[in-house]
C-alpha positions, 0 to 999 in steps of 0.5 A: 379130865387128862389125868383119867383120860391117860389112867385109861391110856395106860391101861390099855397097853400104851407105854408110858415111855411113850407119854409125855405129860406137860405139867409146870405145876409141882403138885399137880406133876407130882400126883403124876409120879406114881405113874412109872415111866412117865417124863414129865416136864414143867414147859413145853419149852422142855421138849428136845428139839428133835421132839415129834408127837403122833397127838398133842392133847391139851387138857388144861383151863381156858384162860391158860390155852393160848400160852400153850399153842405158843409152845406147840406151834412146832409141831404143826405141819409135823404129822402132829394131830391136835387133840382138845378137850379145852371147855368152850374153845371151837377150832377156829381159836386153835388155828389160829392160834397154832398156824396155818397147816394145823390138824385138830380135833375139838372134843367134849368127854364128861366126867363118867370117864373117871370110871371108864363110863363116860362118852365123848363126842368129836369134831375135826377140821379138814386137815385130820388124816383118817388115821389121827382120826382113829387115834383120836377115838382109841384115845378117847375110847380109853375112858369111855364111849366115843362118837362125832359130829360134822358140824361143830355147832351141835358140840354146845347141844353135847355140852349141854347134855352129856357135858354137864348131864352128870350135874343133872343125874346128882341133881335128880339124886338129891331131890329124891332124897330130899323128898324121901325126908320131907315124907317122913323117911330118916335122912341116911335111909332116904341119902341111901336110897336114893343114891343106890337107886339111881346108880342101880338104874343107869347100871340096869340101863346100861346092861339092858338092850331095851329103851328108857321108855319100855324099862319104865314101862316094865316098873309101871303097873296099871294103876298104881304108885309108880303111875301115879308119880309119872302123871305129875313128872309127866304133865305138861309143866313136869319133868320134860319141860323143865329138862328141854329149858334146862338144856336150852340154858346151857347151850345159849351159854356155850354158844356164848362162852364159844364166842 
């Protein structure tokens, strides 16, 4: 995710020489070297003592973040905002790890950021200025759309809906293809039909000014095949009930991880 965001920033015109990448893994660091002009360091300790970043982006695994915070405490109170996309780590975790006075934004992006079609939702603590908030928004929008919530607890629901959401869409595509195979289609054709139908429908939804229910109605002729299928999917124990349970389960798990 960090690499996808970096590519988005560079495409938006951020000068490579203004970006410093901290990557202790030599193999991973090598992948960044194709982006000419970047400064790549093995650790935060290698930064010059006078270095004062406008923003520090945390894009590491949750189990690695505690050690990373230790190297960043010296930037607190120097006009730096800390932007985290670390899964499951709440604002209070960063406040405790960085110390008093840290301006912190916590964001939840999703994997379509890799093709600049993601969406990120963010929450800022009280120390984040309007300029810092705008800076973080620009960075997040380099890989898609962004929004904000005033209650950090809502990020658990955001995680369930959009953070995990791409997996639900991929699973639906799998199920659609398998249903076609069971109904007699050759496997290669079933998978192609499912993939192109889902990706094409997503593109139509993205470009259309009409709501999803209206687009659905356009496909549904009275007494036709779509109506017959939707009768099953819209039943009381159908797709909506299943999605409701899935979102509730993912939200609960996100809260457990955060606690």
